[in-house]
N, C-alpha and C positions, 0 to 999 in steps of 0.2 A: 787203678786206673781210677781217672775221675772222669763227672757227666762229658765235658768237653771232649777229652781223649776218645769215649766212647763212641761219642758223635761224628766225630773226626773218620775214626776206623769203620762204620758203617758207611759212612760218604764215600768212601776209597772203596770199598769192596762193592758199592754199589752206585756206578756214575752214572746212570740214569735218575738218580735222586738229587736234589740239587740240597744245600746243604741245610738250607731253612726248612724243608720237606724232613729231613733226616731229623732234625731238633724237632719240630713239631711230633714226629712220632715217639723218639724218645719220651720227652716232655708230656705227652698223653700216656704211655704205658705208666710213667712212674706217679703221675696221676693217677689213675686208675687204682693204682695198687693201695696208695695214700686213701682214696675214697675208704674202699672198700675194707681195709683197718680201721678208720674212723668208723664203719658202721657195725665193727664188731666182725667182718666176714673173715673168713680164712681164703689165703689166694695160694695154689701149689702150681708150681710152675713143674711140670714134667722133668725130672733129669738135673732138675736146678736144687728146688728145693721149695720149702713150703713158710709162706709168711703166715703169723696168727698173732692175736694178741693176748698177753696173760694180765692177769689180776694179780695186782700185789696188796695182801692187808695192811695193815694200820700197823705201825711198830713202834717201841721206844728205838733211836739212835744216839750217838753219841756225836757231840762236836770234839772232833779231834784237837782243837788248839786248846780246849780247857777241859774238856771231860764231862762237861755239862751233859744232862741227858736231854735229849728235845725229842718231841712226838713228831713220827714222820705219818702223813697222811697217806689213804690207800690210794692206790695208783694202778694205771693200765700201762703192760709196756710192751713195746713189740719183741715177738720172738722168732728166729727163722732158725728153722730144722732142715740140712741139708737133705738132700736127694742121693738114693745110693748111686747113681750115676757120677753124680759130681764125687761122693766121697770116694768112690774107686778108681777116679782119674786121679783123685789128690795123693791116693794112698799106694800107685802103683810104682813097681820098682824100676 
């Protein structure tokens, strides 16, 4: 599912909201998650999962084409851990 499909589904299920309002709501939710992660905060959505930021140390990598050693700088990467409800639902028979 992509963002536009999510917006359309929410708009279809909530006829009292216009497409523009739903789009603004979805964009606001995503922006708030992004801003919180940029500040280093953790974002938890009960039953769905938690977004956090993990730090990766600097390391020596390899150029796959030449095999040459390449310095890779330290960086921060987004991390998502699924919630119990989501895991249970994905693994139910």
